[in-house]
Structure formats: structure tokens, C-alpha cells
The first five atom37 places (N, CA, C, CB, O) and aatype in JSON, in Angstrom:
{
  "aatype": [12, 6, 1, 1, 15, 7, 14, 8, 15, 9, 3, 18, 3, 6, 16, 13, 19, 14, 19, 0, 1, 9, 6, 0, 9, 1, 13, 13, 10, 0, 18, 0, 0, 8, 11, 2, 12, 16, 19, 18, 5, 12, 3, 19, 2, 4, 0, 13, 10, 2, 7, 19, 10, 5, 6, 6, 19, 18, 19, 6, 6, 14, 6, 7, 13, 19, 3, 14, 11, 18, 14, 2, 8, 19, 4, 19, 10, 3, 11, 0, 10, 18, 7, 10, 11, 5, 0, 14, 1, 0, 17, 18, 6, 16, 10, 16, 3, 18, 10, 10, 7, 19, 7, 18, 11, 11, 7, 16, 12, 3, 14, 0, 10, 13, 10, 1, 1, 15, 7, 15, 3, 10, 9, 9, 19, 5, 9, 18, 19, 3, 3, 9, 9, 13, 0, 15, 16, 11, 14, 6, 15, 10, 11, 16, 15],
  "atom_mask": [
    [1, 1, 1, 1, 1],
    [1, 1, 1, 1, 1],
    [1, 1, 1, 1, 1],
    [1, 1, 1, 1, 1],
    [1, 1, 1, 1, 1],
    [1, 1, 1, 0, 1],
    [1, 1, 1, 1, 1],
    [1, 1, 1, 1, 1],
    [1, 1, 1, 1, 1],
    [1, 1, 1, 1, 1],
    [1, 1, 1, 1, 1],
    [1, 1, 1, 1, 1],
    [1, 1, 1, 1, 1],
    [1, 1, 1, 1, 1],
    [1, 1, 1, 1, 1],
    [1, 1, 1, 1, 1],
    [1, 1, 1, 1, 1],
    [1, 1, 1, 1, 1],
    [1, 1, 1, 1, 1],
    [1, 1, 1, 1, 1],
    [1, 1, 1, 1, 1],
    [1, 1, 1, 1, 1],
    [1, 1, 1, 1, 1],
    [1, 1, 1, 1, 1],
    [1, 1, 1, 1, 1],
    [1, 1, 1, 1, 1],
    [1, 1, 1, 1, 1],
    [1, 1, 1, 1, 1],
    [1, 1, 1, 1, 1],
    [1, 1, 1, 1, 1],
    [1, 1, 1, 1, 1],
    [1, 1, 1, 1, 1],
    [1, 1, 1, 1, 1],
    [1, 1, 1, 1, 1],
    [1, 1, 1, 1, 1],
    [1, 1, 1, 1, 1],
    [1, 1, 1, 1, 1],
    [1, 1, 1, 1, 1],
    [1, 1, 1, 1, 1],
    [1, 1, 1, 1, 1],
    [1, 1, 1, 1, 1],
    [1, 1, 1, 1, 1],
    [1, 1, 1, 1, 1],
    [1, 1, 1, 1, 1],
    [1, 1, 1, 1, 1],
    [1, 1, 1, 1, 1],
    [1, 1, 1, 1, 1],
    [1, 1, 1, 1, 1],
    [1, 1, 1, 1, 1],
    [1, 1, 1, 1, 1],
    [1, 1, 1, 0, 1],
    [1, 1, 1, 1, 1],
    [1, 1, 1, 1, 1],
    [1, 1, 1, 1, 1],
    [1, 1, 1, 1, 1],
    [1, 1, 1, 1, 1],
    [1, 1, 1, 1, 1],
    [1, 1, 1, 1, 1],
    [1, 1, 1, 1, 1],
    [1, 1, 1, 1, 1],
    [1, 1, 1, 1, 1],
    [1, 1, 1, 1, 1],
    [1, 1, 1, 1, 1],
    [1, 1, 1, 0, 1],
    [1, 1, 1, 1, 1],
    [1, 1, 1, 1, 1],
    [1, 1, 1, 1, 1],
    [1, 1, 1, 1, 1],
    [1, 1, 1, 1, 1],
    [1, 1, 1, 1, 1],
    [1, 1, 1, 1, 1],
    [1, 1, 1, 1, 1],
    [1, 1, 1, 1, 1],
    [1, 1, 1, 1, 1],
    [1, 1, 1, 1, 1],
    [1, 1, 1, 1, 1],
    [1, 1, 1, 1, 1],
    [1, 1, 1, 1, 1],
    [1, 1, 1, 1, 1],
    [1, 1, 1, 1, 1],
    [1, 1, 1, 1, 1],
    [1, 1, 1, 1, 1],
    [1, 1, 1, 0, 1],
    [1, 1, 1, 1, 1],
    [1, 1, 1, 1, 1],
    [1, 1, 1, 1, 1],
    [1, 1, 1, 1, 1],
    [1, 1, 1, 1, 1],
    [1, 1, 1, 1, 1],
    [1, 1, 1, 1, 1],
    [1, 1, 1, 1, 1],
    [1, 1, 1, 1, 1],
    [1, 1, 1, 1, 1],
    [1, 1, 1, 1, 1],
    [1, 1, 1, 1, 1],
    [1, 1, 1, 1, 1],
    [1, 1, 1, 1, 1],
    [1, 1, 1, 1, 1],
    [1, 1, 1, 1, 1],
    [1, 1, 1, 1, 1],
    [1, 1, 1, 0, 1],
    [1, 1, 1, 1, 1],
    [1, 1, 1, 0, 1],
    [1, 1, 1, 1, 1],
    [1, 1, 1, 1, 1],
    [1, 1, 1, 1, 1],
    [1, 1, 1, 0, 1],
    [1, 1, 1, 1, 1],
    [1, 1, 1, 1, 1],
    [1, 1, 1, 1, 1],
    [1, 1, 1, 1, 1],
    [1, 1, 1, 1, 1],
    [1, 1, 1, 1, 1],
    [1, 1, 1, 1, 1],
    [1, 1, 1, 1, 1],
    [1, 1, 1, 1, 1],
    [1, 1, 1, 1, 1],
    [1, 1, 1, 1, 1],
    [1, 1, 1, 0, 1],
    [1, 1, 1, 1, 1],
    [1, 1, 1, 1, 1],
    [1, 1, 1, 1, 1],
    [1, 1, 1, 1, 1],
    [1, 1, 1, 1, 1],
    [1, 1, 1, 1, 1],
    [1, 1, 1, 1, 1],
    [1, 1, 1, 1, 1],
    [1, 1, 1, 1, 1],
    [1, 1, 1, 1, 1],
    [1, 1, 1, 1, 1],
    [1, 1, 1, 1, 1],
    [1, 1, 1, 1, 1],
    [1, 1, 1, 1, 1],
    [1, 1, 1, 1, 1],
    [1, 1, 1, 1, 1],
    [1, 1, 1, 1, 1],
    [1, 1, 1, 1, 1],
    [1, 1, 1, 1, 1],
    [1, 1, 1, 1, 1],
    [1, 1, 1, 1, 1],
    [1, 1, 1, 1, 1],
    [1, 1, 1, 1, 1],
    [1, 1, 1, 1, 1],
    [1, 1, 1, 1, 1],
    [1, 1, 1, 1, 1]
  ],
  "atom_positions": [
    [[52.33, 98.8, -129.75], [53.56, 99.57, -130.33], [53.14, 99.44, -131.9], [55.24, 98.8, -129.91], [52.48, 98.69, -132.63]],
    [[54.06, 100.85, -132.01], [53.63, 100.59, -134.19], [54.82, 101.24, -134.69], [51.85, 101.73, -135.17], [55.16, 102.34, -134.25]],
    [[55.52, 100.57, -135.64], [56.14, 101.46, -136.44], [55.53, 102.56, -137.52], [56.87, 100.7, -137.01], [54.72, 102.37, -138.43]],
    [[56.34, 103.98, -137.02], [55.76, 104.93, -138.17], [56.81, 105.56, -139.19], [54.99, 106.17, -137.48], [58.03, 105.5, -139.02]],
    [[56.16, 106.18, -140.29], [57.2, 106.11, -141.0], [58.0, 107.05, -140.98], [56.98, 105.91, -142.01], [57.84, 108.01, -140.22]],
    [[59.24, 106.93, -142.0], [60.75, 106.69, -141.92], [60.89, 105.79, -142.09], [0.0, 0.0, 0.0], [60.33, 104.84, -141.55]],
    [[62.28, 105.76, -143.53], [62.94, 104.38, -143.84], [63.25, 103.08, -143.43], [63.71, 104.51, -143.99], [64.04, 102.8, -142.53]],
    [[62.51, 102.15, -144.24], [63.21, 100.57, -143.37], [64.44, 100.76, -143.35], [63.06, 98.95, -144.1], [64.91, 101.1, -144.43]],
    [[65.43, 100.64, -142.18], [66.96, 100.65, -142.14], [67.06, 99.14, -142.95], [67.74, 100.75, -140.33], [66.11, 98.58, -143.51]],
    [[68.38, 98.65, -142.85], [68.57, 97.14, -144.0], [68.11, 96.2, -142.7], [70.71, 96.63, -144.84], [67.57, 95.12, -142.94]],
    [[68.2, 96.37, -142.17], [68.5, 95.02, -140.96], [67.09, 95.33, -140.02], [70.38, 95.24, -139.73], [66.92, 94.7, -138.98]],
    [[66.15, 96.3, -140.47], [64.71, 96.68, -140.06], [63.93, 95.0, -139.85], [63.87, 97.82, -141.53], [63.23, 94.68, -138.88]],
    [[64.24, 94.19, -140.91], [63.46, 92.36, -140.66], [64.53, 91.53, -139.85], [63.18, 91.25, -142.47], [64.08, 90.62, -139.16]],
    [[66.03, 91.76, -139.86], [66.15, 91.65, -138.97], [66.34, 91.06, -137.49], [65.91, 91.93, -139.24], [67.05, 91.72, -136.73]],
    [[65.75, 89.87, -137.01], [65.33, 89.3, -136.24], [65.63, 88.32, -135.72], [64.66, 89.24, -136.43], [64.88, 87.89, -134.85]],
    [[66.82, 87.61, -136.06], [67.09, 86.31, -136.13], [68.63, 86.85, -135.06], [67.2, 85.52, -137.99], [69.39, 87.76, -135.38]],
    [[68.78, 85.75, -133.46], [69.27, 86.01, -132.73], [70.02, 84.72, -132.43], [68.54, 86.62, -132.0], [69.37, 83.75, -132.06]],
    [[71.22, 84.65, -132.53], [72.21, 83.65, -132.45], [71.46, 82.73, -130.55], [74.25, 84.7, -132.46], [71.86, 83.02, -129.42]],
    [[70.69, 81.99, -130.83], [70.65, 81.47, -129.32], [71.8, 79.91, -129.7], [68.52, 81.02, -128.65], [72.28, 79.49, -130.75]],
    [[71.89, 79.38, -128.15], [72.49, 78.39, -128.16], [71.6, 76.95, -128.11], [73.35, 78.62, -127.17], [70.53, 76.7, -127.56]],
    [[72.32, 76.31, -128.73], [71.19, 74.77, -129.0], [71.64, 73.88, -127.68], [71.64, 73.59, -130.86], [72.57, 74.16, -126.92]],
    [[71.0, 73.06, -127.61], [70.55, 72.5, -126.48], [71.84, 71.47, -126.31], [68.97, 71.84, -126.61], [72.0, 70.74, -125.33]],
    [[72.73, 71.55, -127.43], [73.3, 70.78, -127.31], [74.89, 71.17, -126.82], [73.0, 70.18, -128.36], [75.75, 70.58, -126.17]],
    [[74.78, 72.61, -127.55], [75.87, 73.04, -126.94], [76.18, 73.12, -125.36], [75.94, 74.14, -127.41], [77.22, 72.92, -124.72]],
    [[74.86, 73.49, -124.98], [74.73, 73.43, -123.78], [75.21, 72.69, -122.71], [73.92, 73.38, -123.76], [75.68, 73.02, -121.63]],
    [[74.89, 71.16, -123.48], [75.26, 70.12, -122.94], [77.17, 69.52, -122.93], [74.25, 69.25, -123.67], [77.87, 68.69, -122.35]],
    [[77.25, 70.28, -123.69], [78.46, 70.34, -124.03], [79.9, 71.33, -123.29], [78.15, 70.64, -125.27], [81.11, 71.13, -123.19]],
    [[79.07, 72.32, -122.92], [79.73, 73.46, -122.21], [79.21, 72.67, -120.61], [79.0, 75.36, -122.7], [80.03, 73.09, -119.8]],
    [[78.47, 71.98, -120.08], [78.49, 71.38, -118.9], [79.66, 70.29, -119.19], [77.01, 70.83, -118.47], [80.73, 70.43, -118.61]],
    [[79.61, 69.97, -119.45], [80.34, 68.25, -119.94], [81.69, 69.0, -119.74], [80.01, 67.35, -121.99], [82.32, 68.68, -118.74]],
    [[82.31, 70.12, -120.69], [83.59, 70.64, -120.99], [84.07, 71.17, -119.33], [83.47, 71.98, -122.29], [85.2, 71.06, -118.85]],
    [[82.86, 71.74, -118.68], [83.26, 72.34, -117.66], [83.74, 71.16, -116.44], [82.09, 73.3, -117.29], [84.82, 70.97, -115.87]],
    [[82.77, 70.66, -116.37], [83.22, 69.56, -115.5], [83.91, 68.33, -115.77], [82.32, 69.18, -114.98], [84.08, 67.47, -114.9]],
    [[84.32, 68.22, -117.04], [85.74, 67.68, -117.36], [87.01, 68.61, -117.01], [85.8, 67.4, -118.88], [88.16, 68.17, -116.94]],
    [[86.76, 69.51, -116.87], [88.3, 70.55, -116.08], [87.83, 71.1, -115.08], [89.06, 71.96, -116.95], [88.19, 72.26, -114.87]],
    [[87.1, 70.58, -114.34], [86.7, 70.78, -112.91], [86.43, 72.03, -112.94], [87.68, 70.46, -111.83], [87.26, 72.48, -112.16]],
    [[85.58, 73.26, -113.47], [85.65, 74.37, -113.77], [84.54, 74.78, -113.02], [85.74, 74.62, -115.09], [83.55, 74.07, -113.12]],
    [[84.46, 76.12, -112.03], [82.79, 76.24, -111.22], [82.1, 76.74, -112.68], [82.55, 77.78, -109.54], [82.73, 77.17, -113.64]],
    [[80.73, 76.57, -112.59], [79.81, 76.98, -112.91], [78.86, 77.75, -112.71], [79.61, 76.51, -113.01], [78.28, 77.47, -111.66]],
    [[78.43, 78.59, -113.26], [77.35, 79.79, -112.49], [76.22, 79.94, -113.37], [78.02, 81.44, -112.27], [76.34, 79.57, -114.54]],
    [[74.79, 80.59, -112.81], [74.16, 80.61, -114.09], [73.6, 82.05, -113.4], [73.02, 79.18, -114.67], [73.55, 82.32, -112.2]],
    [[73.17, 82.94, -114.62], [72.7, 84.08, -114.25], [71.03, 84.87, -115.5], [74.35, 85.01, -114.27], [70.91, 85.12, -116.7]],
    [[70.28, 84.96, -114.49], [69.01, 85.35, -115.92], [69.73, 87.11, -115.69], [66.39, 85.05, -115.4], [70.56, 87.34, -114.81]],
    [[69.29, 88.01, -116.51], [69.3, 89.01, -116.93], [68.15, 89.98, -116.5], [69.43, 88.76, -118.07], [67.51, 90.39, -117.47]],
    [[67.79, 90.38, -115.44], [66.92, 91.33, -115.8], [66.54, 92.41, -116.61], [66.86, 91.61, -115.22], [67.49, 93.16, -116.83]],
    [[65.63, 92.71, -117.06], [64.78, 93.36, -118.2], [66.11, 93.83, -119.72], [63.84, 95.1, -117.28], [66.22, 94.8, -120.47]],
    [[66.91, 92.45, -119.52], [67.97, 92.45, -121.3], [67.66, 93.67, -121.68], [67.47, 91.23, -122.86], [68.12, 94.81, -121.55]],
    [[66.35, 92.9, -122.41], [66.02, 94.37, -123.8], [65.81, 95.12, -123.52], [65.11, 94.56, -124.78], [65.56, 95.92, -124.42]],
    [[65.71, 95.47, -122.55], [65.42, 97.23, -122.37], [67.15, 97.73, -122.51], [64.51, 97.81, -120.33], [67.18, 98.78, -123.17]],
    [[68.62, 97.28, -122.09], [69.1, 97.73, -122.36], [69.91, 97.07, -123.73], [69.4, 98.09, -121.38], [70.76, 96.21, -123.51]],
    [[69.7, 97.37, -124.75], [69.84, 96.67, -126.28], [69.62, 98.13, -126.66], [0.0, 0.0, 0.0], [68.63, 98.75, -126.26]],
    [[70.6, 98.69, -127.46], [70.99, 99.78, -128.26], [70.74, 99.45, -130.13], [72.69, 100.03, -127.79], [71.27, 98.84, -131.06]],
    [[69.47, 100.38, -129.82], [68.59, 100.34, -131.24], [69.61, 101.12, -132.34], [66.87, 101.3, -131.07], [70.2, 102.2, -132.24]],
    [[69.56, 99.79, -133.82], [70.46, 100.48, -134.59], [70.14, 101.57, -135.63], [71.09, 99.59, -135.17], [70.79, 102.53, -136.04]],
    [[69.21, 101.22, -135.83], [68.55, 102.72, -136.17], [66.88, 103.57, -135.42], [68.27, 102.5, -137.89], [66.41, 103.29, -134.32]],
    [[66.42, 104.36, -136.19], [65.58, 105.19, -135.46], [63.85, 104.45, -135.66], [65.82, 106.91, -136.13], [63.28, 104.19, -136.72]],
    [[63.44, 104.28, -134.44], [62.54, 103.51, -133.93], [60.94, 104.6, -133.58], [63.38, 102.79, -132.54], [60.81, 105.25, -132.54]],
    [[60.12, 104.57, -134.46], [59.03, 105.52, -133.72], [58.05, 105.02, -133.16], [58.42, 106.41, -134.47], [57.62, 104.05, -133.79]],
    [[57.48, 105.27, -132.24], [56.27, 105.13, -131.55], [54.95, 106.21, -131.22], [56.76, 104.76, -130.47], [54.86, 107.43, -131.07]],
    [[54.06, 105.13, -131.19], [52.87, 106.32, -130.91], [53.48, 107.1, -129.33], [50.89, 105.38, -130.65], [54.34, 106.45, -128.74]],
    [[53.0, 108.48, -128.67], [53.0, 108.7, -127.44], [52.24, 108.12, -126.24], [52.84, 109.69, -127.49], [51.4, 108.96, -125.91]],
    [[52.16, 106.89, -125.32], [51.36, 106.44, -124.43], [50.07, 107.4, -124.3], [52.14, 106.27, -123.21], [50.05, 108.63, -124.3]],
    [[49.1, 106.58, -124.19], [48.5, 107.04, -123.64], [48.22, 107.95, -121.6], [48.05, 106.17, -124.18], [48.44, 107.63, -120.43]],
    [[47.61, 109.19, -122.39], [47.91, 110.39, -120.9], [49.2, 110.93, -121.4], [0.0, 0.0, 0.0], [49.53, 112.08, -121.09]],
    [[49.88, 110.25, -122.07], [51.36, 111.49, -122.26], [51.11, 112.62, -123.25], [52.92, 110.7, -122.99], [51.81, 113.61, -123.46]],
    [[49.84, 112.23, -123.87], [49.61, 113.21, -125.59], [49.71, 114.49, -124.87], [47.74, 113.08, -126.72], [49.55, 114.6, -123.65]],
    [[50.03, 115.69, -125.85], [50.15, 116.56, -126.03], [49.08, 117.21, -126.47], [50.95, 116.57, -126.48], [49.11, 117.18, -127.7]],
    [[48.1, 117.81, -126.05], [46.73, 118.48, -126.8], [47.05, 118.96, -128.12], [46.1, 119.79, -126.0], [46.66, 118.53, -129.21]],
    [[47.99, 120.12, -127.8], [48.73, 120.94, -128.88], [49.14, 120.23, -130.25], [50.02, 121.47, -128.26], [49.17, 120.69, -131.39]],
    [[49.54, 118.6, -129.64], [50.31, 118.24, -130.68], [49.98, 116.86, -130.75], [51.74, 118.55, -130.56], [51.0, 116.16, -130.68]],
    [[48.77, 116.12, -130.89], [48.64, 114.84, -130.92], [48.54, 114.22, -132.11], [47.73, 114.53, -130.26], [47.65, 113.48, -132.54]],
    [[49.75, 114.68, -132.71], [49.73, 113.0, -133.95], [51.36, 113.45, -133.5], [48.95, 112.97, -136.47], [52.03, 113.35, -134.53]],
    [[51.92, 113.75, -132.75], [53.48, 113.78, -132.84], [53.72, 112.49, -132.2], [54.29, 115.09, -132.06], [53.03, 111.94, -131.34]],
    [[54.8, 112.09, -132.75], [55.28, 110.4, -132.29], [56.75, 110.94, -131.31], [55.86, 109.03, -134.17], [57.27, 112.06, -131.35]],
    [[57.3, 109.43, -130.24], [58.32, 109.27, -129.79], [59.53, 108.6, -130.63], [57.99, 108.73, -128.8], [59.54, 107.38, -130.84]],
    [[60.18, 109.13, -130.93], [61.67, 108.31, -130.54], [62.31, 107.68, -130.26], [62.16, 108.28, -130.22], [63.38, 108.23, -130.02]],
    [[62.32, 106.09, -130.03], [62.77, 105.55, -129.24], [64.67, 105.39, -128.89], [62.03, 104.54, -129.52], [65.31, 104.71, -129.69]],
    [[65.23, 105.89, -127.97], [66.05, 105.69, -127.46], [67.22, 104.34, -127.57], [65.47, 105.9, -126.63], [68.28, 104.25, -128.18]],
    [[66.46, 103.36, -126.64], [67.16, 102.03, -126.15], [65.58, 100.77, -126.43], [67.83, 102.29, -123.97], [64.45, 100.93, -125.96]],
    [[65.81, 100.16, -126.9], [64.78, 99.12, -127.16], [63.99, 98.35, -125.46], [65.76, 97.81, -128.21], [64.42, 97.96, -124.37]],
    [[62.68, 98.47, -126.13], [61.75, 97.7, -125.57], [61.19, 96.59, -125.43], [61.23, 97.96, -125.69], [61.43, 96.21, -126.58]],
    [[60.7, 95.81, -125.02], [59.93, 94.54, -124.68], [58.9, 95.11, -125.85], [59.3, 94.25, -122.83], [58.61, 96.29, -126.03]],
    [[58.35, 93.79, -126.71], [57.66, 93.86, -127.76], [58.19, 94.64, -128.93], [0.0, 0.0, 0.0], [57.35, 94.83, -129.8]],
    [[59.07, 95.01, -129.09], [59.77, 95.83, -129.91], [60.43, 94.11, -130.82], [61.07, 97.16, -128.86], [60.97, 93.19, -130.2]],
    [[60.2, 94.11, -132.15], [60.92, 93.21, -132.66], [62.26, 93.16, -133.32], [60.28, 92.84, -133.28], [62.56, 92.22, -134.07]],
    [[63.07, 94.16, -133.05], [64.24, 93.96, -132.97], [64.93, 94.2, -131.64], [64.69, 94.57, -133.88], [66.15, 94.38, -131.65]],
    [[64.28, 94.22, -130.57], [64.78, 94.73, -129.12], [65.7, 92.86, -128.53], [62.81, 95.41, -127.79], [66.5, 92.87, -127.59]],
    [[65.35, 91.47, -129.32], [66.18, 90.86, -128.65], [67.56, 91.0, -129.31], [65.73, 89.58, -128.48], [68.53, 91.13, -128.57]],
    [[67.77, 90.99, -130.93], [68.88, 91.28, -131.51], [69.48, 92.82, -131.08], [68.6, 91.09, -132.97], [70.57, 92.96, -131.64]],
    [[69.23, 93.64, -130.53], [69.23, 95.02, -129.57], [70.32, 94.11, -128.65], [67.4, 95.69, -128.65], [71.54, 94.11, -128.84]],
    [[69.75, 93.48, -127.81], [70.21, 93.03, -126.64], [71.72, 91.87, -126.81], [68.81, 92.32, -125.96], [72.68, 91.49, -126.14]],
    [[71.25, 91.71, -127.9], [72.41, 90.36, -127.89], [73.76, 91.28, -128.6], [71.8, 88.59, -129.19], [74.9, 91.34, -128.16]],
    [[73.32, 91.81, -129.55], [74.79, 92.88, -130.06], [75.43, 94.07, -129.23], [74.41, 93.75, -131.42], [76.46, 94.72, -129.43]],
    [[74.48, 94.15, -128.21], [74.89, 95.26, -126.93], [75.84, 94.22, -126.1], [73.29, 95.95, -125.79], [77.01, 94.6, -126.07]],
    [[75.65, 93.3, -125.59], [76.45, 91.99, -124.63], [77.43, 91.48, -125.81], [75.18, 90.41, -123.97], [78.64, 91.53, -125.6]],
    [[77.05, 91.11, -126.78], [78.27, 91.09, -127.58], [79.34, 92.09, -127.69], [77.92, 90.97, -128.7], [80.36, 91.43, -127.88]],
    [[79.66, 93.37, -127.67], [80.42, 93.94, -127.98], [80.97, 94.43, -127.3], [80.24, 94.38, -128.55], [82.09, 94.91, -127.48]],
    [[79.81, 94.44, -125.59], [80.77, 94.32, -124.45], [81.81, 93.09, -124.19], [79.95, 94.35, -123.33], [82.93, 93.18, -123.69]],
    [[81.37, 92.31, -124.52], [82.41, 90.68, -124.25], [83.54, 91.07, -125.33], [81.43, 88.71, -124.82], [84.66, 91.4, -124.95]],
    [[83.33, 91.04, -126.24], [84.33, 92.0, -127.49], [84.96, 92.92, -126.96], [83.6, 92.82, -128.67], [86.14, 92.56, -126.93]],
    [[84.84, 94.02, -126.47], [85.52, 95.08, -125.98], [86.27, 94.78, -124.14], [0.0, 0.0, 0.0], [86.96, 95.6, -123.53]],
    [[85.83, 93.37, -123.61], [86.92, 93.43, -122.9], [87.53, 92.26, -122.71], [86.71, 93.97, -121.82], [88.02, 91.8, -121.68]],
    [[87.41, 91.59, -124.32], [88.55, 90.81, -124.32], [88.16, 89.38, -124.42], [0.0, 0.0, 0.0], [88.95, 88.44, -124.32]],
    [[87.0, 89.3, -124.59], [86.3, 87.26, -124.74], [86.33, 87.6, -126.31], [84.0, 86.55, -123.87], [85.96, 88.64, -126.86]],
    [[86.89, 86.39, -126.89], [86.71, 85.7, -128.19], [85.21, 85.08, -128.23], [87.88, 84.51, -128.37], [84.62, 84.42, -127.36]],
    [[84.54, 85.73, -130.23], [83.52, 84.6, -130.33], [83.88, 83.35, -130.77], [82.53, 84.91, -131.14], [84.77, 83.18, -131.6]],
    [[83.22, 82.42, -130.26], [83.09, 80.87, -130.64], [82.86, 80.75, -132.36], [0.0, 0.0, 0.0], [81.95, 81.44, -132.8]],
    [[83.61, 79.94, -133.3], [83.77, 80.7, -134.36], [82.42, 79.04, -134.59], [85.72, 81.17, -135.26], [81.6, 79.18, -135.5]],
    [[82.38, 78.12, -134.0], [80.94, 77.19, -134.04], [80.11, 77.55, -133.32], [80.95, 75.85, -133.69], [79.14, 76.87, -133.67]],
    [[79.83, 78.12, -132.58], [78.57, 79.24, -131.95], [78.73, 80.23, -131.35], [77.75, 78.84, -131.08], [79.29, 80.46, -130.28]],
    [[78.06, 81.03, -132.28], [78.11, 82.65, -132.17], [77.04, 83.09, -130.62], [77.27, 83.45, -133.97], [76.51, 84.2, -130.56]],
    [[76.92, 82.31, -129.77], [76.58, 82.2, -128.7], [77.4, 81.65, -127.25], [75.7, 81.65, -129.02], [77.0, 81.45, -126.11]],
    [[78.88, 81.49, -127.99], [79.72, 81.33, -126.72], [80.8, 82.21, -126.78], [80.25, 79.92, -126.5], [81.11, 82.57, -127.92]],
    [[81.52, 82.69, -125.79], [82.37, 83.64, -125.6], [83.43, 83.03, -124.8], [81.77, 84.79, -125.03], [83.15, 82.32, -123.84]],
    [[84.63, 83.26, -125.15], [85.61, 82.6, -124.36], [86.93, 83.9, -123.97], [86.21, 81.13, -125.37], [87.2, 84.93, -124.59]],
    [[87.44, 83.4, -122.87], [88.58, 84.22, -122.28], [89.44, 83.46, -121.7], [88.22, 85.18, -121.34], [89.29, 82.57, -120.86]],
    [[90.96, 84.16, -122.52], [92.12, 83.22, -121.07], [92.7, 84.39, -120.87], [93.57, 81.69, -121.47], [92.69, 85.48, -121.46]],
    [[93.35, 83.84, -119.69], [94.06, 84.93, -119.22], [95.42, 83.66, -118.24], [92.76, 86.28, -118.09], [95.28, 82.92, -117.27]],
    [[96.19, 83.87, -118.82], [97.06, 83.37, -118.63], [96.59, 81.64, -118.35], [0.0, 0.0, 0.0], [96.09, 81.07, -119.32]],
    [[96.73, 80.95, -117.21], [95.97, 79.55, -117.32], [94.75, 79.31, -117.27], [96.25, 78.79, -116.5], [94.14, 78.31, -117.63]],
    [[94.3, 80.54, -116.68], [92.53, 80.8, -116.49], [91.53, 80.75, -117.93], [92.27, 82.57, -115.81], [91.74, 81.26, -119.03]],
    [[90.42, 79.96, -117.48], [89.93, 79.98, -118.95], [88.42, 80.31, -118.32], [90.17, 78.35, -120.06], [87.69, 79.78, -117.48]],
    [[88.35, 81.48, -119.18], [86.38, 81.57, -118.35], [85.64, 81.25, -119.87], [85.58, 83.9, -117.46], [86.31, 81.21, -120.9]],
    [[84.08, 81.03, -119.83], [83.85, 80.55, -121.06], [82.1, 81.18, -120.29], [84.42, 78.57, -121.6], [81.59, 81.18, -119.17]],
    [[81.74, 81.6, -121.58], [80.44, 82.53, -121.2], [79.42, 81.53, -122.27], [80.62, 84.63, -121.72], [79.97, 80.79, -123.08]],
    [[78.14, 81.6, -122.19], [77.37, 81.41, -123.07], [75.91, 81.35, -122.77], [77.78, 80.46, -123.61], [75.34, 80.57, -122.01]],
    [[75.4, 82.28, -123.47], [74.44, 83.16, -124.04], [72.92, 82.47, -124.6], [75.22, 83.84, -125.22], [72.68, 82.25, -125.79]],
    [[71.99, 82.21, -123.5], [70.79, 81.83, -124.47], [69.63, 83.03, -123.7], [70.22, 79.77, -124.33], [69.37, 83.15, -122.51]],
    [[69.18, 83.68, -124.69], [68.91, 84.68, -124.93], [69.19, 85.92, -123.98], [67.89, 84.46, -125.23], [69.96, 86.83, -124.28]],
    [[68.23, 85.82, -122.41], [68.44, 87.17, -121.31], [69.34, 86.03, -120.45], [66.66, 88.07, -120.29], [69.95, 86.53, -119.5]],
    [[69.53, 84.6, -120.61], [70.17, 83.5, -119.7], [71.72, 83.64, -120.08], [69.53, 81.83, -120.03], [72.12, 84.03, -121.18]],
    [[72.61, 83.24, -118.93], [73.72, 83.5, -119.16], [74.31, 82.46, -118.3], [74.05, 84.84, -119.0], [74.24, 82.52, -117.08]],
    [[74.91, 81.48, -118.97], [76.0, 80.59, -118.16], [77.15, 81.07, -117.91], [76.35, 79.43, -118.73], [77.3, 82.02, -118.68]],
    [[78.36, 80.89, -117.05], [79.66, 80.91, -117.57], [80.57, 79.98, -116.63], [80.17, 82.4, -117.65], [80.05, 79.33, -115.73]],
    [[81.63, 79.95, -116.83], [82.47, 78.92, -116.04], [83.73, 79.73, -115.84], [82.77, 77.41, -116.87], [83.92, 80.91, -116.13]],
    [[84.61, 78.79, -115.23], [85.6, 79.62, -114.88], [86.88, 78.81, -113.9], [84.82, 80.85, -114.13], [86.95, 79.06, -112.69]],
    [[87.66, 78.02, -114.43], [89.31, 77.76, -114.14], [89.41, 77.93, -112.68], [90.45, 78.9, -114.94], [89.47, 77.0, -111.86]],
    [[89.44, 79.52, -112.34], [89.78, 79.97, -110.92], [88.24, 81.25, -110.92], [91.86, 80.8, -110.76], [88.25, 82.33, -111.51]],
    [[87.32, 80.78, -110.25], [86.56, 81.16, -109.99], [87.01, 83.05, -109.66], [86.12, 80.15, -109.08], [86.37, 83.93, -110.24]],
    [[88.01, 83.34, -108.8], [88.44, 84.46, -108.14], [88.23, 85.19, -109.04], [89.67, 84.56, -107.6], [87.39, 86.07, -108.87]],
    [[89.0, 85.06, -110.52], [88.82, 85.82, -111.56], [87.83, 86.48, -112.25], [89.15, 85.37, -112.14], [87.96, 87.46, -112.98]],
    [[86.6, 85.75, -111.91], [84.92, 86.23, -111.92], [85.18, 87.59, -112.07], [83.85, 85.91, -110.45], [85.06, 88.27, -113.09]],
    [[85.63, 88.0, -110.75], [85.29, 89.48, -109.97], [86.15, 90.49, -110.61], [85.63, 89.52, -108.24], [86.3, 91.63, -110.18]],
    [[86.78, 89.93, -111.79], [87.43, 91.33, -112.36], [86.92, 91.12, -113.82], [89.34, 91.51, -112.23], [86.97, 92.06, -114.62]],
    [[86.52, 90.1, -114.12], [85.96, 89.79, -115.72], [84.6, 90.52, -115.47], [85.74, 87.88, -116.29], [83.77, 90.6, -116.37]]
  ]
}
């Protein structure tokens, strides 16, 4: 994949993605055990393909798809692709926007931690790239989360 013409956006080189430290994951599991929470784990298949890009990214047309009339045309990506340096951050921002939109609050010390209270129920979500662990004091509440 090759980036083509067009201005670099402010965060073109911004590829940092918050990742939970192992200590944060251990604390998450210890807290969940202490509160007798049910813990779940999931891997998001093709996570990086769901990231929404904040800037225009141009790539060469794939071999076999080049129009002979326009051999120098390029494609503009609508979403992130694996191998694109912005892909992990785009995925993290897309997931963060979703979680915040459905009522979760981002942890103050750990940007990969999200919490949501509903009455006496507490749901905790910890993100590690495309892996997610989450716990709830009332597992039935996860069906509506």
C-alpha cells in the first residue's frame, strides 16, 4: 500500500493507540473477582477493517483492477485496511466513539478502560488492540449493552 498525493493531515503520523498494560489487565481481573463479576473475552474479527479514517488516503489500484484507459488513477479509501499505519488508531477511535455513545465513560488513568453504571450494575470494558475483556455484576445486562 502506498500513500499518494494529497496533503498530510495533522495526525497522519499519529499512529499511537492506547493499549492496556498488563498491570491494568491484572487489576481488572482482580477487581472483577473481588466483586464476583462474570468476565468475558472476545476477539473482534477484522477489527481494523471497521475503523473510519479521519483523512483521505490514496492507494494504487490493485493488480487486475487497473482500467487501461486510466492506468495512473488511484483509489480513495473509505475505511481502514490492514497494513495501513492509521488502521489501529482508526479502529480504537471508532470503538471509543461507539462506547461513549452508548453511555460508557472512559477511564481517567487508562484510556483503554471503559465503565458504565446502570443502577446497581457495573459493566467494565478493557480494550487490548482487537481483543476485549469485559465484566458485569449482572451478566443479563450485557444483552442490552
